[in-house]
C-alpha beads as a LAMMPS data file, in Angstrom:
LAMMPS data file: protein, C-alpha beads

150 atoms
149 bonds

1 atom types
1 bond types

-500.0 500.0 xlo xhi
-500.0 500.0 ylo yhi
-500.0 500.0 zlo zhi

Masses

1 110.0

Atoms # bond

1 1 1 -11.648 12.980 -2.664
2 1 1 -10.348 10.155 -4.860
3 1 1 -10.549 10.402 -8.658
4 1 1 -10.182 8.068 -11.602
5 1 1 -10.686 8.114 -15.348
6 1 1 -12.273 4.625 -15.304
7 1 1 -14.772 2.660 -13.211
8 1 1 -12.442 1.391 -10.485
9 1 1 -15.172 -0.694 -8.813
10 1 1 -15.484 -2.925 -11.882
11 1 1 -11.979 -4.269 -11.191
12 1 1 -11.645 -3.631 -7.439
13 1 1 -15.095 -3.917 -5.880
14 1 1 -13.794 -2.827 -2.459
15 1 1 -12.890 0.631 -3.833
16 1 1 -16.152 2.568 -3.928
17 1 1 -15.336 6.097 -2.830
18 1 1 -14.146 7.925 -5.955
19 1 1 -15.364 10.101 -8.789
20 1 1 -14.792 9.422 -12.486
21 1 1 -13.321 12.506 -14.191
22 1 1 -11.508 13.561 -17.339
23 1 1 -7.989 14.229 -16.012
24 1 1 -7.243 16.654 -18.858
25 1 1 -10.085 18.874 -17.571
26 1 1 -9.680 18.208 -13.849
27 1 1 -8.342 21.084 -11.719
28 1 1 -9.489 20.184 -8.197
29 1 1 -7.259 18.958 -5.386
30 1 1 -7.283 15.194 -5.003
31 1 1 -6.288 12.829 -2.217
32 1 1 -5.676 9.974 -4.625
33 1 1 -5.760 9.303 -8.370
34 1 1 -6.216 5.785 -9.774
35 1 1 -4.998 4.386 -13.073
36 1 1 -5.562 0.814 -14.299
37 1 1 -2.868 -1.670 -15.289
38 1 1 0.115 0.673 -15.707
39 1 1 2.999 -0.820 -17.648
40 1 1 6.594 -0.366 -16.448
41 1 1 6.898 2.342 -19.130
42 1 1 3.758 4.088 -17.796
43 1 1 5.181 3.955 -14.270
44 1 1 8.484 5.481 -15.375
45 1 1 6.719 8.229 -17.363
46 1 1 4.363 9.101 -14.495
47 1 1 7.214 9.206 -11.967
48 1 1 9.208 11.544 -14.215
49 1 1 6.397 14.096 -14.574
50 1 1 5.032 14.068 -11.029
51 1 1 5.734 17.051 -8.795
52 1 1 8.103 16.191 -5.934
53 1 1 5.282 16.258 -3.378
54 1 1 3.537 13.318 -5.089
55 1 1 4.476 9.683 -5.583
56 1 1 3.233 6.794 -7.690
57 1 1 2.735 3.266 -6.366
58 1 1 1.422 0.160 -8.059
59 1 1 -0.541 -2.484 -6.169
60 1 1 -1.252 -5.976 -7.406
61 1 1 -4.153 -8.378 -7.010
62 1 1 -6.007 -10.988 -9.029
63 1 1 -7.585 -8.282 -11.187
64 1 1 -4.270 -6.824 -12.298
65 1 1 -2.254 -3.769 -11.406
66 1 1 -3.716 -0.603 -9.912
67 1 1 -1.654 2.592 -10.109
68 1 1 -2.171 5.172 -7.390
69 1 1 -0.866 8.737 -7.254
70 1 1 -0.814 10.226 -3.761
71 1 1 0.868 12.859 -1.632
72 1 1 4.350 11.791 -0.534
73 1 1 3.257 11.997 3.102
74 1 1 0.344 9.593 2.560
75 1 1 2.158 6.310 3.059
76 1 1 1.603 3.466 5.488
77 1 1 5.114 4.006 6.858
78 1 1 4.334 7.660 7.565
79 1 1 1.090 6.689 9.315
80 1 1 2.811 4.071 11.490
81 1 1 5.530 6.588 12.399
82 1 1 2.943 9.218 13.353
83 1 1 0.977 6.749 15.474
84 1 1 4.138 5.519 17.191
85 1 1 5.087 9.093 18.046
86 1 1 1.552 9.882 19.257
87 1 1 1.472 6.860 21.573
88 1 1 5.134 7.130 22.615
89 1 1 6.074 3.765 21.110
90 1 1 9.410 3.048 19.479
91 1 1 9.042 1.786 15.913
92 1 1 11.418 -1.018 16.854
93 1 1 8.573 -2.362 19.050
94 1 1 6.048 -2.433 16.187
95 1 1 5.122 -5.455 14.082
96 1 1 3.764 -4.659 10.623
97 1 1 2.094 -7.014 8.159
98 1 1 1.952 -6.592 4.407
99 1 1 1.449 -8.134 1.014
100 1 1 1.980 -5.494 -1.671
101 1 1 4.358 -2.813 -2.957
102 1 1 2.781 -0.116 -0.796
103 1 1 3.733 -2.117 2.332
104 1 1 7.470 -2.459 1.667
105 1 1 8.602 0.817 3.262
106 1 1 6.453 0.152 6.343
107 1 1 7.848 -3.374 6.767
108 1 1 11.410 -2.038 6.544
109 1 1 10.847 0.706 9.116
110 1 1 9.098 -1.338 11.789
111 1 1 10.876 -3.572 14.264
112 1 1 9.434 -6.701 12.701
113 1 1 8.047 -6.933 9.184
114 1 1 5.834 -9.889 8.333
115 1 1 4.674 -10.811 4.842
116 1 1 1.663 -13.024 4.316
117 1 1 2.300 -16.107 2.194
118 1 1 0.232 -14.691 -0.668
119 1 1 2.338 -11.507 -0.743
120 1 1 4.244 -10.528 -3.848
121 1 1 7.867 -11.698 -3.893
122 1 1 9.245 -8.173 -3.399
123 1 1 7.464 -7.983 -0.027
124 1 1 8.641 -11.413 1.094
125 1 1 12.254 -10.396 0.379
126 1 1 12.149 -7.448 2.814
127 1 1 10.084 -9.220 5.495
128 1 1 11.631 -10.709 8.624
129 1 1 8.997 -13.457 8.638
130 1 1 6.426 -14.946 6.286
131 1 1 3.165 -16.143 7.825
132 1 1 0.257 -18.108 6.393
133 1 1 -2.058 -16.529 3.786
134 1 1 -4.803 -13.992 4.436
135 1 1 -7.417 -16.640 3.649
136 1 1 -5.903 -18.961 6.295
137 1 1 -5.824 -16.299 9.045
138 1 1 -2.066 -15.921 8.730
139 1 1 -1.825 -12.673 10.686
140 1 1 -3.941 -14.004 13.556
141 1 1 -1.940 -17.243 13.684
142 1 1 1.371 -15.348 13.686
143 1 1 0.234 -13.042 16.505
144 1 1 -1.058 -15.951 18.541
145 1 1 2.140 -18.009 18.121
146 1 1 4.700 -15.202 18.455
147 1 1 3.035 -12.666 20.759
148 1 1 0.170 -14.155 22.750
149 1 1 1.815 -17.519 23.476
150 1 1 5.376 -16.218 23.817

Bonds

1 1 1 2
2 1 2 3
3 1 3 4
4 1 4 5
5 1 5 6
6 1 6 7
7 1 7 8
8 1 8 9
9 1 9 10
10 1 10 11
11 1 11 12
12 1 12 13
13 1 13 14
14 1 14 15
15 1 15 16
16 1 16 17
17 1 17 18
18 1 18 19
19 1 19 20
20 1 20 21
21 1 21 22
22 1 22 23
23 1 23 24
24 1 24 25
25 1 25 26
26 1 26 27
27 1 27 28
28 1 28 29
29 1 29 30
30 1 30 31
31 1 31 32
32 1 32 33
33 1 33 34
34 1 34 35
35 1 35 36
36 1 36 37
37 1 37 38
38 1 38 39
39 1 39 40
40 1 40 41
41 1 41 42
42 1 42 43
43 1 43 44
44 1 44 45
45 1 45 46
46 1 46 47
47 1 47 48
48 1 48 49
49 1 49 50
50 1 50 51
51 1 51 52
52 1 52 53
53 1 53 54
54 1 54 55
55 1 55 56
56 1 56 57
57 1 57 58
58 1 58 59
59 1 59 60
60 1 60 61
61 1 61 62
62 1 62 63
63 1 63 64
64 1 64 65
65 1 65 66
66 1 66 67
67 1 67 68
68 1 68 69
69 1 69 70
70 1 70 71
71 1 71 72
72 1 72 73
73 1 73 74
74 1 74 75
75 1 75 76
76 1 76 77
77 1 77 78
78 1 78 79
79 1 79 80
80 1 80 81
81 1 81 82
82 1 82 83
83 1 83 84
84 1 84 85
85 1 85 86
86 1 86 87
87 1 87 88
88 1 88 89
89 1 89 90
90 1 90 91
91 1 91 92
92 1 92 93
93 1 93 94
94 1 94 95
95 1 95 96
96 1 96 97
97 1 97 98
98 1 98 99
99 1 99 100
100 1 100 101
101 1 101 102
102 1 102 103
103 1 103 104
104 1 104 105
105 1 105 106
106 1 106 107
107 1 107 108
108 1 108 109
109 1 109 110
110 1 110 111
111 1 111 112
112 1 112 113
113 1 113 114
114 1 114 115
115 1 115 116
116 1 116 117
117 1 117 118
118 1 118 119
119 1 119 120
120 1 120 121
121 1 121 122
122 1 122 123
123 1 123 124
124 1 124 125
125 1 125 126
126 1 126 127
127 1 127 128
128 1 128 129
129 1 129 130
130 1 130 131
131 1 131 132
132 1 132 133
133 1 133 134
134 1 134 135
135 1 135 136
136 1 136 137
137 1 137 138
138 1 138 139
139 1 139 140
140 1 140 141
141 1 141 142
142 1 142 143
143 1 143 144
144 1 144 145
145 1 145 146
146 1 146 147
147 1 147 148
148 1 148 149
149 1 149 150
């Protein structure tokens, strides 16, 4: 279950599966905790007090910053690695696309990392390529040009 101490859907309408709780009274296991608009100081404080099995990531969109606390094994890079192993594919043969902080590790670990044009600068820096924006079908265009028509 995902938990928050604010109405996440008011800022991020696509996030609908969570329960609003008082974290000071909350003692149940959680898959993910959300926090709105963490400052750099908040991020540093949270990272310092988290148990080693948890990590804190901040994502960015037009509504601001969304902080997420999750298990250290719950990353996109970990998921891609597990799927590659399951299907017997080398990660060097995988193309990954991303736009936000939580994509950086995955882009670094795959054979080809592609940032969409509307990605944050930190993602573009680690990407091997930058494609058109999400709104302009950048991923589809990149796949068509580089994979399907190659």
